[in-house]
LOLUM-15827 format. One record per residue (C-alpha): residue in three letters; chain; x, y, z. Coordinates in steps of 0.1 Angstrom, whole numbers, plus 5000, padded with zeros to 4 digits. Example, Ala and Ser with C-alpha at 12.3 -4.5 7.8 and 13.67 -1.06 7.14 Angstrom:
+-------+-------+------+-------+------+
! bator ! marti ! east ! north !   up !
+-------+-------+------+-------+------+
!   ALA !     A ! 5123 !  4955 ! 5078 !
!   SER !     A ! 5137 !  4989 ! 5071 !
+-------+-------+------+-------+------+
end
This chain:
+-------+-------+------+-------+------+
! bator ! marti ! east ! north !   up !
+-------+-------+------+-------+------+
!   MET !     A ! 7751 !  5897 ! 8253 !
!   ASN !     A ! 7719 !  5914 ! 8238 !
!   ARG !     A ! 7721 !  5949 ! 8225 !
!   LEU !     A ! 7693 !  5973 ! 8235 !
!   LEU !     A ! 7686 !  6007 ! 8219 !
!   VAL !     A ! 7667 !  6032 ! 8239 !
!   ILE !     A ! 7650 !  6056 ! 8215 !
!   ILE !     A ! 7640 !  6090 ! 8230 !
!   PRO !     A ! 7622 !  6113 ! 8205 !
!   ALA !     A ! 7625 !  6149 ! 8217 !
!   TYR !     A ! 7611 !  6182 ! 8204 !
!   ASN !     A ! 7619 !  6213 ! 8225 !
!   GLU !     A ! 7626 !  6192 ! 8256 !
!   ALA !     A ! 7657 !  6212 ! 8268 !
!   SER !     A ! 7643 !  6214 ! 8303 !
!   ASN !     A ! 7638 !  6176 ! 8306 !
!   ILE !     A ! 7661 !  6157 ! 8282 !
!   ALA !     A ! 7693 !  6155 ! 8303 !
!   ASP !     A ! 7675 !  6142 ! 8333 !
!   VAL !     A ! 7656 !  6117 ! 8313 !
!   VAL !     A ! 7688 !  6104 ! 8296 !
!   LEU !     A ! 7706 !  6101 ! 8329 !
!   ARG !     A ! 7678 !  6082 ! 8345 !
!   VAL !     A ! 7677 !  6058 ! 8316 !
!   GLN !     A ! 7714 !  6053 ! 8318 !
!   LYS !     A ! 7711 !  6046 ! 8355 !
!   ALA !     A ! 7683 !  6021 ! 8349 !
!   THR !     A ! 7700 !  6002 ! 8320 !
!   ASP !     A ! 7733 !  6000 ! 8338 !
!   THR !     A ! 7717 !  5975 ! 8362 !
!   LEU !     A ! 7705 !  5951 ! 8335 !
!   SER !     A ! 7723 !  5919 ! 8332 !
!   ASN !     A ! 7735 !  5906 ! 8299 !
!   ILE !     A ! 7723 !  5938 ! 8282 !
!   ARG !     A ! 7744 !  5964 ! 8265 !
!   ALA !     A ! 7723 !  5995 ! 8262 !
!   THR !     A ! 7728 !  6026 ! 8239 !
!   VAL !     A ! 7707 !  6057 ! 8244 !
!   LEU !     A ! 7696 !  6075 ! 8212 !
!   VAL !     A ! 7681 !  6110 ! 8214 !
!   VAL !     A ! 7663 !  6119 ! 8181 !
!   ASN !     A ! 7662 !  6157 ! 8182 !
!   ASP !     A ! 7632 !  6164 ! 8161 !
!   GLY !     A ! 7641 !  6198 ! 8147 !
!   SER !     A ! 7639 !  6215 ! 8181 !
!   THR !     A ! 7642 !  6253 ! 8183 !
!   ASP !     A ! 7656 !  6253 ! 8218 !
!   ASN !     A ! 7689 !  6237 ! 8230 !
!   THR !     A ! 7676 !  6202 ! 8233 !
!   SER !     A ! 7705 !  6188 ! 8213 !
!   ASP !     A ! 7732 !  6205 ! 8234 !
!   CYS !     A ! 7716 !  6193 ! 8266 !
!   ALA !     A ! 7714 !  6157 ! 8253 !
!   CYS !     A ! 7750 !  6158 ! 8241 !
!   THR !     A ! 7762 !  6166 ! 8277 !
!   THR !     A ! 7750 !  6132 ! 8288 !
!   GLY !     A ! 7771 !  6111 ! 8264 !
!   ALA !     A ! 7740 !  6099 ! 8245 !
!   VAL !     A ! 7740 !  6094 ! 8208 !
!   VAL !     A ! 7722 !  6124 ! 8193 !
!   LEU !     A ! 7705 !  6125 ! 8158 !
!   ASP !     A ! 7697 !  6160 ! 8148 !
!   LEU !     A ! 7669 !  6160 ! 8123 !
!   PRO !     A ! 7671 !  6191 ! 8099 !
!   TYR !     A ! 7634 !  6199 ! 8105 !
!   ASN !     A ! 7605 !  6188 ! 8126 !
!   LEU !     A ! 7591 !  6155 ! 8113 !
!   GLY !     A ! 7566 !  6149 ! 8142 !
!   ILE !     A ! 7567 !  6120 ! 8166 !
!   GLY !     A ! 7561 !  6093 ! 8140 !
!   GLY !     A ! 7591 !  6104 ! 8118 !
!   ALA !     A ! 7613 !  6108 ! 8148 !
!   VAL !     A ! 7606 !  6074 ! 8162 !
!   GLN !     A ! 7609 !  6058 ! 8128 !
!   CYS !     A ! 7644 !  6073 ! 8125 !
!   GLY !     A ! 7652 !  6055 ! 8158 !
!   PHE !     A ! 7638 !  6022 ! 8144 !
!   ARG !     A ! 7660 !  6026 ! 8112 !
!   TYR !     A ! 7690 !  6033 ! 8133 !
!   ALA !     A ! 7683 !  6001 ! 8154 !
!   ARG !     A ! 7678 !  5980 ! 8123 !
!   ASP !     A ! 7709 !  5993 ! 8105 !
!   LYS !     A ! 7731 !  5989 ! 8136 !
!   LYS !     A ! 7716 !  5954 ! 8142 !
!   PHE !     A ! 7703 !  5960 ! 8177 !
!   ASP !     A ! 7684 !  5930 ! 8192 !
!   MET !     A ! 7657 !  5951 ! 8210 !
!   ALA !     A ! 7645 !  5987 ! 8212 !
!   ILE !     A ! 7627 !  6007 ! 8239 !
!   GLN !     A ! 7607 !  6038 ! 8231 !
!   ILE !     A ! 7604 !  6063 ! 8259 !
!   ASP !     A ! 7592 !  6099 ! 8259 !
!   GLY !     A ! 7616 !  6128 ! 8264 !
!   ASP !     A ! 7592 !  6147 ! 8288 !
!   GLY !     A ! 7600 !  6127 ! 8319 !
!   GLN !     A ! 7566 !  6111 ! 8320 !
!   HIS !     A ! 7579 !  6076 ! 8319 !
!   ASP !     A ! 7599 !  6059 ! 8347 !
!   PRO !     A ! 7630 !  6041 ! 8333 !
!   SER !     A ! 7631 !  6018 ! 8363 !
!   PHE !     A ! 7603 !  5998 ! 8345 !
!   ILE !     A ! 7625 !  5991 ! 8315 !
!   HIS !     A ! 7635 !  5957 ! 8328 !
!   LYS !     A ! 7598 !  5947 ! 8330 !
!   LEU !     A ! 7592 !  5958 ! 8294 !
!   ILE !     A ! 7621 !  5938 ! 8279 !
!   SER !     A ! 7616 !  5906 ! 8299 !
!   PRO !     A ! 7588 !  5892 ! 8276 !
!   LEU !     A ! 7610 !  5899 ! 8246 !
!   GLN !     A ! 7639 !  5880 ! 8262 !
!   GLU !     A ! 7616 !  5851 ! 8270 !
!   GLY !     A ! 7602 !  5850 ! 8235 !
!   THR !     A ! 7566 !  5855 ! 8247 !
!   ALA !     A ! 7561 !  5889 ! 8229 !
!   ASP !     A ! 7572 !  5909 ! 8200 !
!   MET !     A ! 7560 !  5942 ! 8214 !
!   VAL !     A ! 7555 !  5951 ! 8251 !
!   ILE !     A ! 7534 !  5982 ! 8260 !
!   GLY !     A ! 7538 !  5999 ! 8294 !
!   SER !     A ! 7503 !  6004 ! 8306 !
!   ARG !     A ! 7492 !  6029 ! 8333 !
!   PHE !     A ! 7458 !  6014 ! 8335 !
!   LEU !     A ! 7465 !  5978 ! 8345 !
!   ASN !     A ! 7472 !  5987 ! 8382 !
!   ARG !     A ! 7458 !  6023 ! 8379 !
!   GLU !     A ! 7487 !  6038 ! 8398 !
!   GLY !     A ! 7503 !  6072 ! 8392 !
!   PHE !     A ! 7492 !  6098 ! 8366 !
!   GLN !     A ! 7462 !  6087 ! 8346 !
!   SER !     A ! 7460 !  6116 ! 8321 !
!   THR !     A ! 7432 !  6141 ! 8316 !
!   TRP !     A ! 7396 !  6131 ! 8314 !
!   LEU !     A ! 7393 !  6141 ! 8277 !
!   ARG !     A ! 7423 !  6119 ! 8269 !
!   ARG !     A ! 7410 !  6091 ! 8290 !
!   ILE !     A ! 7378 !  6091 ! 8269 !
!   GLY !     A ! 7399 !  6089 ! 8237 !
!   ILE !     A ! 7421 !  6061 ! 8253 !
!   ARG !     A ! 7390 !  6041 ! 8261 !
!   ILE !     A ! 7377 !  6045 ! 8226 !
!   PHE !     A ! 7410 !  6032 ! 8212 !
!   GLU !     A ! 7408 !  6003 ! 8237 !
!   TRP !     A ! 7374 !  5993 ! 8223 !
!   VAL !     A ! 7382 !  5998 ! 8186 !
!   ASN !     A ! 7417 !  5982 ! 8187 !
!   SER !     A ! 7406 !  5953 ! 8209 !
!   ALA !     A ! 7378 !  5945 ! 8184 !
!   ILE !     A ! 7401 !  5946 ! 8154 !
!   ILE !     A ! 7430 !  5925 ! 8167 !
!   GLY !     A ! 7410 !  5903 ! 8191 !
!   GLN !     A ! 7431 !  5912 ! 8221 !
!   ARG !     A ! 7424 !  5938 ! 8249 !
!   ILE !     A ! 7450 !  5965 ! 8249 !
!   THR !     A ! 7443 !  5990 ! 8278 !
!   ASP !     A ! 7468 !  6017 ! 8269 !
!   ASN !     A ! 7471 !  6021 ! 8232 !
!   THR !     A ! 7484 !  6056 ! 8234 !
!   SER !     A ! 7513 !  6047 ! 8257 !
!   GLY !     A ! 7547 !  6058 ! 8242 !
!   PHE !     A ! 7566 !  6036 ! 8266 !
!   ARG !     A ! 7572 !  6004 ! 8246 !
!   ALA !     A ! 7597 !  5977 ! 8238 !
!   TYR !     A ! 7602 !  5958 ! 8205 !
!   ASN !     A ! 7622 !  5928 ! 8194 !
!   LYS !     A ! 7642 !  5926 ! 8162 !
!   GLN !     A ! 7614 !  5915 ! 8140 !
!   ALA !     A ! 7591 !  5943 ! 8151 !
!   ILE !     A ! 7619 !  5968 ! 8146 !
!   ALA !     A ! 7624 !  5956 ! 8110 !
!   LEU !     A ! 7588 !  5961 ! 8101 !
!   LEU !     A ! 7583 !  5994 ! 8118 !
!   ALA !     A ! 7616 !  6008 ! 8103 !
!   GLU !     A ! 7597 !  6005 ! 8069 !
!   GLU !     A ! 7561 !  6010 ! 8080 !
!   TYR !     A ! 7554 !  6034 ! 8108 !
!   PRO !     A ! 7525 !  6060 ! 8111 !
!   SER !     A ! 7536 !  6096 ! 8107 !
!   ASP !     A ! 7512 !  6114 ! 8131 !
!   TYR !     A ! 7502 !  6102 ! 8166 !
!   PRO !     A ! 7514 !  6067 ! 8158 !
!   GLU !     A ! 7510 !  6047 ! 8189 !
!   PRO !     A ! 7474 !  6033 ! 8185 !
!   GLU !     A ! 7479 !  6027 ! 8148 !
!   ALA !     A ! 7512 !  6008 ! 8154 !
!   VAL !     A ! 7492 !  5984 ! 8176 !
!   ILE !     A ! 7470 !  5977 ! 8145 !
!   VAL !     A ! 7500 !  5974 ! 8121 !
!   LEU !     A ! 7516 !  5948 ! 8143 !
!   GLY !     A ! 7485 !  5931 ! 8155 !
!   LEU !     A ! 7470 !  5925 ! 8121 !
!   ARG !     A ! 7503 !  5908 ! 8110 !
!   GLY !     A ! 7502 !  5884 ! 8138 !
!   PHE !     A ! 7529 !  5899 ! 8160 !
!   LYS !     A ! 7525 !  5890 ! 8197 !
!   ILE !     A ! 7516 !  5920 ! 8218 !
!   CYS !     A ! 7514 !  5922 ! 8256 !
!   GLU !     A ! 7512 !  5949 ! 8283 !
!   THR !     A ! 7529 !  5953 ! 8316 !
!   PRO !     A ! 7519 !  5977 ! 8344 !
!   VAL !     A ! 7539 !  6009 ! 8348 !
!   VAL !     A ! 7535 !  6040 ! 8368 !
!   MET !     A ! 7536 !  6073 ! 8348 !
!   ARG !     A ! 7541 !  6108 ! 8360 !
!   GLU !     A ! 7529 !  6142 ! 8347 !
!   ARG !     A ! 7551 !  6160 ! 8322 !
!   GLN !     A ! 7581 !  6172 ! 8342 !
!   GLY !     A ! 7586 !  6205 ! 8322 !
!   GLY !     A ! 7577 !  6223 ! 8290 !
!   THR !     A ! 7545 !  6220 ! 8271 !
!   SER !     A ! 7528 !  6191 ! 8254 !
!   SER !     A ! 7522 !  6195 ! 8216 !
!   ILE !     A ! 7487 !  6180 ! 8220 !
!   GLY !     A ! 7462 !  6204 ! 8234 !
!   SER !     A ! 7424 !  6199 ! 8241 !
!   MET !     A ! 7413 !  6208 ! 8206 !
!   SER !     A ! 7441 !  6188 ! 8189 !
!   SER !     A ! 7431 !  6158 ! 8210 !
!   VAL !     A ! 7398 !  6157 ! 8192 !
!   TYR !     A ! 7415 !  6160 ! 8159 !
!   TYR !     A ! 7440 !  6133 ! 8170 !
!   MET !     A ! 7413 !  6108 ! 8178 !
!   ALA !     A ! 7394 !  6114 ! 8145 !
!   LYS !     A ! 7426 !  6112 ! 8124 !
!   VAL !     A ! 7439 !  6080 ! 8141 !
!   LEU !     A ! 7405 !  6063 ! 8139 !
!   LEU !     A ! 7405 !  6070 ! 8102 !
!   ALA !     A ! 7440 !  6057 ! 8098 !
!   ILE !     A ! 7431 !  6025 ! 8117 !
!   GLY !     A ! 7401 !  6020 ! 8093 !
!   VAL !     A ! 7425 !  6024 ! 8063 !
!   ASN !     A ! 7448 !  5998 ! 8078 !
!   VAL !     A ! 7419 !  5973 ! 8082 !
!   PHE !     A ! 7407 !  5980 ! 8047 !
!   LYS !     A ! 7442 !  5974 ! 8033 !
!   LYS !     A ! 7446 !  5942 ! 8052 !
!   GLN !     A ! 7413 !  5928 ! 8040 !
!   ASN !     A ! 7422 !  5936 ! 8004 !
!   GLN !     A ! 7455 !  5917 ! 8007 !
!   ARG !     A ! 7436 !  5885 ! 8016 !
+-------+-------+------+-------+------+
end
């Protein structure tokens, strides 16, 4: 039986986290030959996110201070590596992702056709498609990343992803700290990891406030594009 760790990074998600965990538990209970564990990484929240998560029976890691999304997810990867999980799923704590798609994300891992599977909202274009400003940024990442790794990735910013043991081992040691999703595609793609996407339907945030506003979205794009350039430069120097 394969062991699956569901990593939920959460910062001030008290209004969402219990519902997200319960929906994940309901979805993973239906998986055959899979034993799932739900891990909430409470990223230094100032509300009662941790208490709400604990009521669900999930494993809760309380970080002593806010590391940001990259640090929180990397804690999850290190937990998965150290506890020898076979696969890991990353899913947001804001209720945007539908856990009923988890089985579609892990199928390519089980079949050995992918090392990382990204849940893409743009393959079938159903559900919430994000704001126009973020869609512009997502399209830029699609062009840049596809050119670098030679493969079209439509939803580089999706935080709904699945990884096998080999990808977990790498990302436990090397994972971007800020806004990590597009850069993680480059980290894995440049090292020859097999990446694929599967269509999912996303919803708007179900409560609380996103940490990424309009102005920070512009900063986000500039910083991540710079980080992607550094990754390409480092890879070229290793040849």
